[in-house]
N, C-alpha and C positions, 0 to 999 in steps of 0.2 A: 504494500500500500504506500502511496506517495506521502511525502511530508506535508502535513496540512498547513504549515506556515508559509510554504512557497506559493506565491501568487503567479499564475501563468495564464496568459490570455491568448486569444486568437482573433483575427478579423480578416476580412477580404481586402486586398490592396485596392485602393481607390484609383490608382493609375500605375503605369509602368514605372519601375524604380531601377535606375541604372547605377552601377558602381563606377564612379568617376575615375578611379585609379586603373581599372582593368577594362573600362568601356564595354561592359557587358550588362545585360539585364538580370537583376537579382530576382525581381518579382514582376510578373505581368498583371495588368488590371484583372481583378477577380481571383488571383491566387490567394491561398490561405497563408497568412504570416503569423508566426508564433513568437511570443516574448512578453515584455512588460507593457503595461498600458499607460499612456499619458493622454489625459483629456485636456484638450485646449479649447479655445473659443475661436472659431467654430470647429476646428479640425481635431480629430482623434488620431493618435499615433500608436503603433506597436513599435517598440524600440528594443535594441539590444542592451547589454550591460553598460554601466557607466564606466568610461575609460579615463575621464579627467574631471576634476572639480575646480571651479573658479568662483570667486566671490559673486560674479554676475550670473552664474548658472553652472550647468553640467554639460558634458559632452558624452553622447552614447556612441557605441561602436557602429551602430546603424540605426536608421529610422525609416518607417514606412507609413504614410498616411493611409488610414483604413476607413471603410464605410461603417459609421457607428452602429447602424442597424444590425450588422453582422458580428459585432464584438461579443464574445462570450468568454467566461472564465472556466478554467479547469476546475472540476469539483473535488479532486484529490483521490479519485478511484479509477482503476483501470478495469477493462472488461477481460474476458477469458483469453483474448488474443493479445493481451498486454497493450491495448490501445487506450490512451488517456480519454476519459469521458469529459465532455465540455457541455456548458449550458447550450440548450437548443439541439443537442444530439437526440437521436431516436435510439432507444435501447430495446433490443429483443431479449426477453428474459423468460426463464422457467425455473421452477423450484418448488418448494413446499412451504406452506404456511402452517400454523398450528393445527388447522382443521382440514385443509384440502390442498391439492396441487394448484399451483398458479402458473400462468404463462400469459404472455401478451407483449405488447409494444407500448413503451411510454416515452414521452418527451421530457427531458430533463429541464426543469424550470425552477426559478426562484420562488420562494414563498411570498405571495403578494402582500401579506400583512406585515412581514418583517424585512423583506428585501434580501433575505439570505436563503441559502440552501439549507434544508433540514439535515445537516451533516450526520448527526447521531443516527437518525432514521436511515439515511442512505448507507452508512457503514453496517448497521445491523441487517438491513435489507440485502446488501451485497453479500454478506456472509451466509445468508440463508439460501442463496440462489445456486442451482446446479449448473446454470448456463446464463451468461450475459454477453451480449455482443452489440457493439455500436454498428448500426446498419445504415446510418446516414444522419443528416441534420436538416433542419427546417429551411436552410438557405440553398442547399444543393439538391435536396430531395423533397420538395413540398408535397409531392404526390403521396408520400407516406401518410400525410394527415387524412387522406381519403379512406384509409383502412381503419380498423378498430384501434383506437388509442385508449389504453387503460389510464385511470387516474389514481 
């Protein structure tokens, strides 16, 4: 299980991003970018680690402007294939509850009343599953919402 204190985000690149030193494209518009999140006004960025600190600010090893609607946080759990689970992922699952077998597809979402993921529940739930697999996300696979989604 991942360290719960690590904050990891992903978002879709809002435009092509070139590496100036090597003159190559690092991300094309629409590619998933993974790293730290910086919320600006109006732009949001996924950025690499901090490489320099100055009184005026900090320098990241790289940065990529992302579409804010696509930004999601890793929830600290991986599926059976060792794939990190993010907000807005669809998870195919099966297992057993106290009284019956369970199976279905669920979308990973924040608790609307608190703005947080129910981490305790998710960790207990993940431990009781015999199978869990990320099968897509709301941004790349919106058609999954047309099938039965458990809540």
